C-alpha positions as CSV (number, residue, x, y, z in Angstrom):
1,G,24.7,15.0,7.5
2,Q,22.3,12.5,9.3
3,V,21.4,9.4,7.4
4,T,18.0,7.7,7.6
5,S,17.0,4.3,6.0
6,T,13.7,2.7,5.4
7,M,12.7,-0.6,3.8
8,I,10.8,-0.7,0.5
9,S,8.1,-3.4,-0.1
10,G,5.3,-4.3,-2.4
11,G,5.0,-3.7,-6.1
12,T,7.6,-5.4,-8.4
13,T,11.3,-5.1,-8.0
14,P,13.7,-3.6,-8.9
15,Y,12.8,-0.1,-7.6
16,M,14.2,3.1,-8.9
17,I,14.4,6.8,-8.5
18,T,14.6,8.6,-11.9
19,E,17.0,11.5,-12.3
20,Q,14.0,13.9,-12.6
21,E,12.4,12.6,-9.4
22,Q,15.4,12.9,-7.1
23,P,15.1,15.2,-4.0
24,N,16.4,18.7,-4.2
25,P,20.2,18.1,-3.8
26,S,20.6,21.2,-1.7
27,V,18.4,19.7,0.9
28,A,19.0,15.9,0.7
29,T,20.3,13.1,-1.4
30,A,18.8,9.6,-1.8
31,R,19.7,6.2,-3.1
32,I,18.2,2.7,-3.2
33,S,20.2,-0.2,-2.1
34,V,19.3,-3.8,-2.9
35,I,22.1,-5.5,-0.9
36,G,21.5,-6.7,2.7
37,P,19.3,-9.0,4.8
38,S,16.5,-6.5,5.0
39,G,16.0,-6.3,1.3
40,P,15.6,-3.1,-0.8
41,T,16.2,0.0,1.2
42,L,15.8,3.7,0.6
43,T,18.6,5.7,2.2
44,V,18.2,9.5,2.6
45,S,21.1,11.8,3.7
46,G,20.4,15.3,4.9
47,V,22.4,18.2,3.4
48,A,20.7,21.3,4.8
49,P,17.4,22.2,6.6
50,G,14.4,22.3,4.4
51,Q,11.7,20.2,2.7
52,T,11.8,18.2,-0.5
53,L,10.4,15.1,-2.0
54,L,11.3,12.1,-4.1
55,V,9.4,9.5,-6.1
56,V,10.1,5.8,-6.0
57,R,8.9,3.7,-9.0
58,D,8.6,-0.1,-9.2
59,S,9.0,-2.2,-12.4
60,S,5.4,-3.3,-12.8
61,K,3.3,-2.5,-15.9
62,P,1.5,-0.1,-15.3
63,V,4.2,1.3,-13.1
64,Q,3.4,1.9,-9.4
65,M,4.8,5.1,-7.7
66,V,5.0,6.4,-4.2
67,T,6.0,9.9,-3.2
68,V,8.2,10.4,-0.2
69,Q,8.1,13.7,1.7
70,I,11.5,14.6,3.2
71,A,12.0,17.2,6.0
72,I,15.6,18.0,7.1
73,H,15.7,19.7,10.5
74,A,18.3,22.0,11.9
75,I,20.7,20.5,14.5
76,G,19.2,20.6,17.9
77,S,15.5,20.8,16.7
78,L,13.1,18.2,17.9
79,A,12.2,15.9,15.0
80,V,10.4,12.6,14.4
81,T,11.1,10.3,11.5
82,P,8.8,9.7,9.7
83,Q,7.0,12.9,10.5
84,N,3.7,11.8,9.0
85,I,2.6,8.2,9.4
86,S,0.3,6.5,7.0
87,T,-0.4,2.8,7.4
88,D,-3.2,0.2,7.5
89,L,-4.7,-2.0,10.2
90,N,-2.3,-4.8,9.7
91,N,1.1,-3.0,9.5
92,P,2.5,-1.2,12.6
93,V,5.0,1.6,11.8
94,S,8.1,2.4,13.9
95,A,9.2,6.0,14.3
96,T,12.3,7.5,15.9
97,I,12.8,10.8,17.8
98,S,15.9,12.9,17.5
99,G,17.2,16.3,18.5
100,G,16.0,18.4,21.5
101,E,16.8,17.1,25.0
102,G,15.8,13.7,26.1
103,P,14.0,12.1,27.8
104,Y,10.9,12.5,25.5
105,Y,7.3,12.2,26.4
106,M,3.9,12.1,24.6
107,Q,2.2,15.4,25.5
108,I,-1.0,14.6,23.6
109,R,-2.0,10.9,22.9
110,P,-3.8,9.8,19.8
111,N,-7.5,9.1,19.4
112,E,-7.3,5.5,20.6
113,S,-10.3,4.4,18.5
114,V,-8.0,5.1,15.5
115,A,-4.5,4.2,16.6
116,M,-2.4,3.0,19.6
117,V,1.1,4.3,20.3
118,T,3.7,2.3,22.2
119,F,6.3,4.7,23.4
120,Q,9.8,3.8,24.6
121,G,12.8,6.0,25.0
122,A,13.6,7.7,21.7
123,S,11.2,5.6,19.6
124,F,7.6,4.6,19.3
125,V,5.4,2.2,17.4
126,V,2.0,3.2,15.8
127,S,-0.6,0.4,15.4
128,G,-3.9,0.9,13.6
129,I,-7.1,0.2,15.5
130,G,-9.7,1.7,13.2
131,R,-9.8,3.7,10.0
132,G,-9.3,7.5,10.4
133,N,-6.9,10.3,11.1
134,T,-5.4,11.3,14.4
135,F,-2.2,12.9,15.8
136,I,0.2,12.9,18.7
137,V,2.4,15.6,20.2
138,I,5.9,14.8,21.3
139,E,7.6,16.9,24.0
140,D,11.3,16.9,25.0
141,S,12.9,17.9,28.3
142,S,14.5,21.3,27.2
143,F,14.7,24.0,29.9
144,P,13.2,26.5,30.4
145,I,11.1,26.1,27.2
146,K,10.2,22.6,26.1
147,K,10.2,21.8,22.4
148,T,7.3,20.0,20.8
149,T,6.5,18.5,17.5
150,T,3.3,17.0,16.0
151,V,3.1,13.7,14.2
152,Q,0.0,13.2,11.9
153,I,-1.3,9.6,11.7
154,A,-3.6,8.2,9.0
155,I,-4.9,4.7,9.3
156,S,-6.5,3.0,6.3
157,G,-8.2,-0.4,5.9
158,P,-6.0,-3.3,4.6
159,E,-5.4,-3.3,0.9
160,D,-7.8,-5.4,-1.2
161,L,-6.6,-8.8,-2.3
162,V,-5.8,-8.5,-6.0
163,V,-5.1,-11.2,-8.6
164,S,-6.1,-11.6,-12.2
165,Q,-9.7,-12.7,-12.4
166,N,-9.4,-14.5,-15.8
167,V,-6.4,-16.6,-16.8
168,T,-5.8,-18.7,-20.0
169,A,-3.3,-21.6,-19.6
170,N,-1.9,-24.2,-21.8
171,I,-1.9,-28.0,-21.3
172,G,1.3,-29.1,-19.6
173,Q,2.6,-25.6,-19.1
174,M,2.8,-23.4,-15.9
175,T,1.4,-19.8,-15.9
176,S,2.3,-17.6,-13.0
177,I,0.2,-14.5,-12.0
178,P,1.2,-12.1,-9.2
179,I,-0.8,-11.7,-6.0
180,T,-0.9,-8.3,-4.3
181,G,-2.7,-6.6,-1.5
182,G,-4.3,-8.3,1.5
183,T,-1.9,-9.9,4.0
184,G,0.4,-12.7,3.2
185,P,1.0,-15.6,3.4
186,Y,-1.7,-16.6,0.9
187,I,-3.3,-20.0,0.6
188,V,-5.4,-21.9,-2.0
189,T,-8.7,-22.9,-0.3
190,D,-10.4,-24.6,-3.2
191,Q,-9.6,-26.0,-6.6
192,M,-12.9,-26.7,-8.4
193,D,-11.6,-29.3,-10.9
194,V,-8.0,-30.5,-10.6
195,R,-8.5,-32.6,-13.8
196,V,-8.4,-29.3,-15.7
197,A,-5.8,-27.3,-13.8
198,T,-4.0,-27.1,-10.5
199,G,-2.7,-24.1,-8.6
200,Q,-0.2,-23.5,-5.9
201,I,1.1,-20.4,-4.1
202,V,4.7,-19.4,-4.6
203,N,5.6,-17.2,-1.6
204,A,7.0,-13.8,-2.0
205,T,10.8,-13.1,-1.7
206,Q,12.7,-9.9,-1.3
207,N,13.1,-9.7,-5.1
208,A,9.6,-11.0,-6.3
209,P,6.0,-10.8,-5.1
210,A,3.9,-13.8,-4.3
211,T,2.5,-15.6,-7.3
212,L,-0.2,-18.2,-8.1
213,A,1.4,-20.9,-10.3
214,I,-1.3,-22.5,-12.5
215,T,-0.5,-25.7,-14.5
216,G,-2.9,-26.8,-17.3
217,V,-3.9,-30.5,-17.2
218,T,-6.6,-31.0,-19.8
219,A,-8.7,-28.6,-21.9
220,G,-11.7,-27.1,-20.0
221,E,-12.6,-24.5,-17.4
222,T,-12.2,-24.4,-13.7
223,V,-11.9,-22.0,-10.7
224,I,-9.3,-21.6,-8.0
225,V,-10.0,-19.7,-4.8
226,I,-7.4,-17.9,-2.8
227,K,-7.5,-16.6,0.7
228,D,-5.1,-14.2,2.6
229,S,-4.1,-14.2,6.2
230,S,-5.9,-11.0,7.4
231,S,-8.7,-11.1,10.0
232,P,-11.4,-11.3,8.7
233,A,-9.8,-13.0,5.7
234,K,-10.0,-11.7,2.2
235,I,-11.0,-14.2,-0.5
236,T,-10.9,-13.9,-4.3
237,S,-11.2,-16.4,-7.1
238,V,-9.5,-17.0,-10.5
239,N,-11.4,-18.3,-13.5
240,I,-9.2,-20.5,-15.6
241,V,-9.5,-21.6,-19.2
242,V,-7.1,-24.4,-20.4
243,N,-6.5,-24.8,-24.1
């Protein structure tokens, strides 16, 4: 009966779960909500103890998909949500502890060359330090036998900054291309020839990814250079032909 919600980001909205990719309804139900200040949200409701999964799809072409593993625990068991944490160096992940008997403790700390865990009460935050895999063990205060649970942690490097490398634009018209990966916000650092085309960044919203808006000025070729906000910064360029 417990309900857990998590934000959905990246890709192209709207997001969906097809009928064939819903979780096992005897274990959990799931829905995507697009209303609220936090943006699109995946809400999972537990039905009975067990494990299942679902697939969230976006609206890009080709479509992007992510598989969500779901574990429903019996009442009173010690649980962490999410049980397995995968993130990159730029995006800390929050997790919550439930069940068992508080207060909770970290019995085994992570490899701190891979991740740092900030622990407080019934929650903790995992921050990536370096690429790799590690784990932590959470312990409760049950007596006489304490309950424990293990949380696997995988840290990857930041996603590559991705934008179309070759774009054709028309004189007097605006062409928008999506920007993905890296770390927003993005900026245009160089426009080789503004007499041919100009470019500006349109920042992401909860309903749309960031884009590079290119306006053709005169026939010719030019290059626009984009940089993200990661450290060190990722840089990519777009070759533009204006007809």
